[in-house]
N, C-alpha and C positions, 0 to 999 in steps of 0.2 A: 597513448595510455593518459585517461583523465587524469588529474591531480584531487587526490583524496584527502580530507582533514584529517589530523593525526587522532587517532583514537584516546581515550579517557585512560590514565595508567589504572592497572586494576589493584586492588588489595591484595596483597601478598603476607603470608605470615611470616614474622621476623625480620620485615622488610618496609622502612619508611620512605616513602616518595620524597623526592627532592625537586627534579626539574627535568624536563624533555632534553634528551640529545640528538635527536633527530629522525627521520622518519625515511622509509625505503618504499620500494614497488609493493612489497606484501608485509612490512613489518615496522613497527614502531621500535626506537631502543630510547630507554628512560633511565634516569640516575637515580638509585636506591641507596639509603644508608642500611646496613645489616646490624641489626642488634647484635647477635653473637655469633663468631667473632666480630667486633667492631670493627668495618669497614665499608667505603664506597663500593659498588657494584654496578654494571652495566644489565639492566634488563632487556633482552629482545622479546617483543610481545605479538603474536598476530593480532590485528583489530577483530572487533567483534564481527564484522559483518563480512568475515573470509568465511566461506563455507567449501571453498575447493578442495575436493581430496588432494590435488596435485600438489596445490600449495601446504598443504597439510605434510605432504610425501616430502617437498624438501625441506620443510622444517625440521621434521623428525631426523633427515639426514644431517642437516647442518649440528644438531645437537649430538647425534651419534658419533658423527666424523671428530668433532672435538673433544668429545670423551676419550675416543680412540686417540688421537693426535696432541692433546695439550699437555701433556706432558714434557713436550718439546719447547725449550727455552726461546723459541722464535716463532711460537705458533700462541694464539690467544688461549687463556684458560677458561676452560667452563666449569663450574661449581655444582650447578644442579638444573633440573627441568623439571617442568610439571604442567599441570592447568589449574589456572584459577579459578576462585569461585563462580565466576561469571564464565567460565567454559572457555577460556581462551589460553591456549599454549604458551609457554614462556620458557626464556633460557635465561639462565644467572650466569654472569660472564665476569672476568675482570674487566674493572673499569682502566680504560686509556685515556688519558686527558688530551692527548693528540694524534694526528695523522699527518700524512702527507698528500692528502686529497688536494689541496692547493698552494701547500707551501713552495711545490717546486716552480707554480707559477709566479710567485711573489717575490722570491730570493734565489740568489745564485748559491746551491746546496754545494760545499765543498766536496772534490774528487775522494777525497776520503774517506768521509762520510757516506758517501754514495757507495764506494767499493765495499765497505763494510756492513752496509745495508744489503749490498746484492749477495755477497756470501751468507750473511745470514739468513735471506728469503730462499736462496738456493738449498740451504740445509732442511729447511722446512720443507720444501718441495718434494726433496731427493727422499724425504723421511715419509711422505706421504705416498710416492710412487713404490716404494718399498712394501708398504701397506696394501697398494693394491688401489689406490685411491689416487684420482687428480682434481684438482682444485676447479679449473675451467674459469677463473674470473681474476687471474691476476693483474694487477694494476695499481696505481697509487694511493688511491682511495682505498683499498683494502688492506694496505699497510698501515698499523696504529702503531702510537708509540705510548710505553707505560710511563708510570710514575716514576721509573727509573731511568728512562731515555732509551729503553731499547726498542727496536723495531719487533713488531710482531704481525705474523699474517692472521687475518680474519676473514670472515664473512664465508663459510664454505656452503652457501645456501643451494648453489646448481653443482656442488660438487657430486661426483659419481664415481662407479668402480670403473676400473681398466678392463675387467672382465665382461662387462655387458655394455659397453656404451655403443650406441648405433648414431647413425647420421640423422635420426628422425627423433632424436633426443634433445637435440640442442633448445634449451628454454629459453634462455637469455644469453646476450654477448655484448661485451662491451667493445664495439668495433675497433675504437684507436690502437686496442692493445692485442688484438685476435690477429691469430695467424692466416696467412691466404687460403690454407686448404679449410679453416674454420669457416672463415667468410663465404667460400664457396659452399659451405655444407656439405663437405665432402667427408668430414669427422666431427664429431661432437666433443673431441678434446683427446689427445695422445700425450706421451710424455715429451714429442720434439714440439706440438705445438705450446706444451707449458714453458719449453725454454724460449722460445719464440715469445711468449708474453712477458717472460720477466727479463729477456733481452729488452723490450721494447719498453718496459718499466725503468729499467735503470737509465735507459736512453734519454725516457723523459726527464729524469730527476737531473740528469746533466743538461739537457738541452733546455729545459723550460717549457717544453711542449711536446706532445705527443709525435712519435717518428715521421707520421705521414700527414701533420697539420701544418698548414699556412695561416702565415702571420694576416693576411687579406681577409678582411671581412666578406661572410659570404663564400669562400672558398673551401667550407668546411662541413658540407652536409654529409649525410650519411652515404649517400650514394658517391660522393665525390671520394671519400675515404677509400670507401670498398675498392673503387677503380685504383688507387694509388697502392694500396696494399696487394692487390691482386699483381701488379707488376713487381713490387718489392725491389724497387731500387734503392738501395743504402745512401745516404746522405750522410756526410762525416758532421760531427757536431762543432760547430763554430768556436771552441774555447781553445785557447792555445795552452792551457794546463790539464787538457784531454790529452795523453800521449798515445802515439801511433798504435803501440800493442793495445790498449783499451779500444781504440776505434776497430780494431781487428778482430777483437774478442767480440764486439757487440753486432758487428756484418757477419761473423760467424754464426751467433746465437739467431739472426733476423734471415739467415739466407732463404729464398724464395723456395726451395727444394729442401725439404726435410731430410734427406738423406745427407745434405751437407752441413747440417747443424751439428752441434754437440750432442752427443748419443744420450746424455743424461743432464740433471741439473747439477750433478756432483762435478761433471767434467767442466761445465761453465762455471762454477764457482771456482775451479782450481785454475782456470785461467784468469779469473781476477785475483786469485790469489799471487798469482805469478805478477800481475801488474804493480798490486802490493808491495812486492819483493824489490821489483825494479825502482818503484819513488822510494824505495827505503823507508817504507809505513811498515806498521806493525801488521803483522799477518791475523787477520781475523780466524779464528777455530771454527772450520766446518763440522757442526755438530750432527752427526748422523747416527740412528741407533744401530745397537749390534746386531747381526744375522737372525737372532735368535728372538728378537723383538717383533718383528711384524706378525708372525702368528699367533703371538700370545693373547692377544684379544679375541671376541667373539666378532664375527664378520659382522658389518653393517648391512642391514637389508634396506635398500634404496627403493624397494616397492612398497614399504609400510606406509600408509596414509592413514592409521588408526589415530585415535586421541589417545594418547598413552601418556602414565605418569598418574597421581593420585586425582580421583575425579574431583575431591574439594580440596581446596588449599587451608579451610577452617575446621576446627576441633567442634563436634558437639557436645556438650556436656548432658550427660544422662544422670539427672539427680536420684533416679530410682535404683535405690542399694536394697541389694537382698541379703538379709541378716538370719543367721542360722539361730534357733532359740538358744539362749545364754550364752551368744557369741560375746566375749569382751572386745576390749579395743584391740587388744594385741593380735586376736585370731580375725576381726575386722580387717585390720592392716594387711592381712595375708591374703584376704577373699579377693579372688582373680576378677570380680565384680563391681569391687571399690572404685571408684571416680578419683584416678590417679591425678587429677588434675587439682583437686583439693589441697590447700596446703596443711601439711602435718607438721609435727614437732619432729626435729632432727637434730641428730647427735646419739653418743652413745647414751644418755640416761633417758630418751625419748620413751622407751618400752616402760619405765620404772617411774614415769612421772605421776600417774594416777593415783598407784598406791600411795605414795609418800604424801599426796595432797589429801586424800582420805584418813590417812592417820593422823596428821597436824589438825585436821576439823574435829576428829575425834577427841583428841588432846585438849585442844579450847572448850570443847562442850563438857568434858568432864571437870576441868579447872574452874569451869562458872559454876557448874553445880555445887562443888565444894565450897566455893567462896559463898552461893547460895544459903547454904546450911550453915554456915560458921555465923551468917547475920542473922540468921533466924533466930540461934539461941544466945544471940547478944554477944558476941566474941567482939565484932565490930561497932 
């Protein structure tokens, strides 16, 4: 894929552009400041030159999935979505100043933090699975860090429904964290392959590299990684502070045979919690929804490639006002055709302001007339 230049940030109502945050294969992300309520937000925008219905479908799916799941504390929050004045779809999301994209390669992340992150991500995936959804791209760079230091799962752009996944639906994959059956294109994603990807992600955070990546340069081409993942021979993480029980949990999550893995993200999370208890660490709460939650929202339509949302993000003022004969200020304020964007007097006395002003002017005129008459007869 050829590298494209980032698109220009769109003009959006109530938002002030600050700076770019990054660019991906089919979207750009910008930092904006929201005017009301005042806060920083991340805005994901499709570039203006993208007209592919498949990409629009992915974009719509991400907005809808996030809206369905973002109440979860470990999933990035979406605030709104729409279409900019120049015709580009956009999603306004929670701004997360950090991520695990490169941190695990640059520093030795403590086991305690990795375990906590693993449990939180497992809770996010379990919640998605209970709603009939799969993420399909779990990896370190899709774990963002909020302003409060909490990890959240992001980028549901290639997510899909568990009910309609087929092998030919594979749109994209991050090879180092993909399960063998996904690499072989036997499936586009299942609960079992998500358990694998989460296990590979936890492994990466501890090892400082993806599970089947080698340190030697030139040994990590896509084809070489595919072959190693297909064999799926687990190698212990060379850290003395990683207990054997954690190595076993990761080896189980990344078993070559899907039937030998944990049967759910929740089961994997519980294995990580047992390791926390063994090490005397605080047990991270596994946050999953009530049984009644999953069917509560409208189902996500993954086939929708339409341009949805308001067609304009600017309000056009219409200065042509319709007045009924004899309409006074009060009746005009109630007229449905009045331009409500025009500033009007506010407060409990606004409707009586005009009569008081008129009475005051009449009083001044009357006083002036009396004074003029007295002057004429020589009183002054």
